[in-house]
Every structure is written in C-alpha cells, then in structure tokens.
C-alpha positions in Angstrom: 78.4 72.2 100.0 77.3 73.0 96.5 74.2 71.3 95.3 74.1 69.6 91.9 71.6 68.3 89.4 72.4 64.7 88.9 71.9 62.9 85.5 72.4 59.1 84.8 73.4 57.9 81.4 70.8 55.5 80.0 72.3 52.1 79.4 75.3 52.9 81.6 73.9 52.5 85.1 77.2 53.7 86.8 77.9 56.8 84.6 76.7 60.1 86.0 76.9 63.8 85.1 76.7 66.3 87.9 75.8 69.9 87.0 75.9 72.6 89.6 72.3 74.0 90.2 73.4 77.5 89.2 74.8 76.4 85.8 72.7 75.7 82.7 72.4 72.1 81.8 74.8 71.2 78.9 73.2 70.5 75.5 74.7 66.9 75.4 72.4 65.9 78.3 69.5 65.0 76.1 66.4 63.1 77.3 67.2 60.4 74.8 70.6 59.6 76.3 70.3 60.8 79.9 67.8 60.7 82.7 67.4 63.3 85.4 67.9 61.8 88.8 67.5 64.6 91.3 69.0 67.7 92.8 71.2 66.7 95.7 74.3 67.3 97.7 76.1 64.3 96.1 79.3 64.2 98.0 78.1 61.0 99.7 77.8 59.1 96.4 80.5 56.6 95.7 82.9 57.8 93.0 82.1 61.4 93.6 85.2 63.6 94.2 84.1 67.0 95.4 87.4 68.7 94.5 87.4 67.2 91.0 83.8 68.2 90.6 84.5 71.8 91.6 87.4 72.0 89.1 85.6 70.3 86.3 82.4 72.3 86.8 84.4 75.6 86.9 86.1 74.7 83.6 83.4 72.8 81.7 80.1 73.4 83.6 79.7 69.7 84.6 81.5 66.7 86.2 81.3 63.2 84.7 82.0 60.3 87.1 81.4 56.6 87.7 79.7 55.4 90.8 80.8 52.1 92.4 77.4 51.6 94.0 
C-alpha cells in the first residue's frame, strides 16, 4: 500500500488532502489553511477510497476527501 502525507483543512475538521509521499506537496497546502497530520497508510480512514486516491494522485498529485469519523 502506498503511504501518504495527510493534511487537514483548518476550520473543516472532516476535509483532508492526501499526498503520496513521493510527490511534492501542492502549493495550495499552505500552513495558514492546512495542518500536517502525519505520514500514514490511510486506507483505514473513513471516507478514504484507495482506488480514487490512486487515480486522483496520478492525475493531480493529491486526493481530497471527507472523513466520516
């Protein structure tokens, strides 16, 4: 499983951005708006779709998703 750097949107507790560890962090993930969570295999997180993440990261370099927990 691919490991991702996980960011949480400040003020939006359920909005996350996952960036594969081997891809540079996109410029929109600024410290003012996003906080770094951790580097993790995030398939276990609620709302995380591994297939969608792979497609999105391949096309955009990141995967945005809402977590239900």
